[in-house]
C-alpha positions, -999 to 999 in steps of 0.1 A, spaced: -21 -405 -291 17 -404 -298 36 -436 -293 68 -436 -272 98 -432 -294 133 -416 -298 140 -396 -329 172 -378 -338 169 -345 -357 199 -325 -370 198 -301 -340 180 -321 -313 168 -354 -301 130 -360 -295 120 -383 -267 83 -390 -266 70 -411 -237 37 -421 -221 27 -411 -186 -6 -414 -166 -29 -385 -164 -40 -374 -130 -71 -392 -119 -104 -373 -120 -134 -388 -101 -157 -376 -129 -142 -403 -152 -159 -432 -133 -128 -453 -125 -112 -448 -160 -75 -440 -156 -61 -424 -187 -26 -419 -202 -11 -391 -222 21 -384 -242 49 -361 -232 77 -348 -254 112 -339 -242 133 -322 -269 170 -322 -260 191 -296 -277 228 -291 -268 221 -265 -241 183 -266 -238 155 -290 -229 120 -283 -240 92 -303 -224 58 -304 -241 27 -317 -222 -10 -316 -231 -20 -308 -196 -10 -288 -165 1 -318 -144 31 -312 -122 63 -323 -138 80 -335 -107 65 -350 -75 83 -369 -47 119 -375 -44 144 -394 -66 175 -412 -54 198 -394 -78 210 -358 -82 196 -336 -109 224 -314 -123 222 -318 -161 196 -318 -188 201 -356 -191 193 -359 -154 160 -340 -160 151 -365 -187 159 -393 -163 137 -376 -136 108 -373 -161 110 -409 -170 114 -419 -133 84 -398 -124 63 -414 -152 71 -450 -140 64 -440 -104 30 -425 -115 22 -457 -134 31 -477 -103 7 -456 -82 -21 -461 -107 -16 -499 -105 -18 -498 -67 -50 -477 -70 -65 -501 -95 -57 -530 -72 -74 -513 -42 -103 -501 -63 -109 -536 -78 -108 -552 -44 -133 -526 -31 -156 -530 -61 -154 -568 -59 -166 -567 -23 -195 -545 -32 -204 -568 -61 -206 -598 -37 -232 -579 -17 -250 -563 -46 -255 -572 -83 -259 -536 -94 -248 -527 -129 -228 -497 -118 -202 -519 -101 -198 -541 -132 -194 -509 -152 -168 -497 -127 -149 -530 -132 -151 -526 -170 -136 -491 -166 -107 -505 -146 -102 -533 -171 -101 -507 -199 -76 -486 -179 -53 -516 -176 -54 -519 -214 -42 -483 -218 -16 -488 -191 -3 -520 -206 0 -504 -240 18 -474 -226 42 -494 -205 50 -516 -235 58 -485 -255 79 -470 -227 98 -503 -223 108 -501 -260 118 -465 -255 139 -472 -225 159 -498 -245 164 -474 -274 176 -447 -249 200 -472 -234 214 -481 -268 217 -444 -278 229 -431 -243 263 -419 -254 248 -401 -284 224 -383 -261 252 -373 -237 245 -397 -208 275 -405 -187 281 -439 -171 262 -431 -139 232 -418 -159 233 -450 -180 231 -470 -148 201 -450 -137 186 -455 -172 191 -492 -169 173 -491 -135 144 -472 -150 142 -498 -178 140 -526 -152 114 -507 -132 93 -502 -164 95 -539 -172 85 -548 -137 56 -524 -138 45 -538 -171 46 -573 -157 25 -562 -127 0 -546 -150 -2 -578 -170 -9 -598 -138 -36 -573 -127 -52 -574 -161 -53 -612 -161 -68 -613 -126 -94 -586 -134 -102 -602 -167 -108 -636 -149 -130 -619 -123 -150 -602 -151 -155 -634 -169 -167 -651 -137 -191 -622 -129 -205 -623 -165 -211 -660 -161 -229 -655 -128 -250 -626 -142 -260 -648 -172 
């Protein structure tokens, strides 16, 4: 339930950000998010997560040699994971919509409501992460980021804004579909 933020303490910087939780089929199309903390000390990075999700998956287009690079990798991983969730929501909503046109079963409407609720969580998280990316960019030198890392941070900020905008569009489309379906059912 933590919001994304950057805090400076006397001996470390705390970076709290949102990332998607891995999807579980038992959750009936509800995609959840969680908070992760990265605590940057001069020679140590402590990452705190509430679950056992893998920290790193896939490849990144930049080398990981410093603690600051690890932070960038964590942020990049989170935005990539959000992007994957948005693609899944798009595919799931298309599939459910097709089922709804053939059947007016309540379970499909409930699935759509779960996807719509997921998008609200994702939008809130991406908005929070967008603010964090801007704060990180403004505090980059204080955090020990070099000019190449600042460039990567700016790319991550742009990707986060683009992902946020995509989530807004999906939310508007899904909301419109739900309104239409509710009218038809009535």
